[in-house]
N, C-alpha and C positions, 0 to 999 in steps of 0.2 A: 804481226810478223816478228819473227825472232831473228836477231843478228848476232854475230860474234864480234866483240870489240875488245881490243887490248887496252887496258887502263893501267898506268903505272901504279906500283904498290902503294906509294905514298898517297896518291889520289884515292885509291880504293879504300885505304884505311880511313881517310877523312870522310869518304862517302858512307862507309859503314857506321862511323860515329854519328854522322848527321842522320842516318836512317834510324838509329836507335833513339836519338834525341827527339825526332819528329814522329816516331812510332809509325814509320811508313817504309814499305819495301824499297830496297835500292833501285829496283827496276822502275818504280814509279818516279823516283827522284831523277833518274836518267831520262825518262820520257819527258818530264817537266823541263829539264835542262835543254834537251834537244828542241822542244817546242819553243822555248824562250829564245834560243839561238836563231831558229828559223824565222821567228817573228821579227827579231831585230835586224836580220839580214835577208830581206826578201829576194827571191830569185829574180834576176834580170834588172836589178836596180842600177847596175853599172851601165847596162845597155840604154837605159832611159836618158842618160846624160849626153849621149852622142847627139850632136846637132842642137844642143841646148842654146848655143849662142848664134845659131843660124840667123842671118839677117840683121845681126847686131854688130856694131863696130866695124873695123876695117876687114877687108877680105884677107883670109889667112895667107894666101900666096903673096899678096901685096905687102903684108906685114913682114913676112919672111924676107922678101927681097930688100925691103927698107932696112931691116936689121943687118943683113949681110953686106949691104952697101957701105956700112960703117966700118967694116973690116978693112 
């Protein structure tokens, strides 16, 4: 699939230089960069954290009330 992406001139210049150094098309380098980014930042990882401490430690509401009682 083709997409249109705006890339700052300085980044495009660096990408072009890297493309020449590696003898690879810029498009291939962009695909690799997107793949690497998506691998490092999997979708839904923030959702997996919700409820992580469920059943551990004090109840959240009790904890909140205790903290506020100190005011």
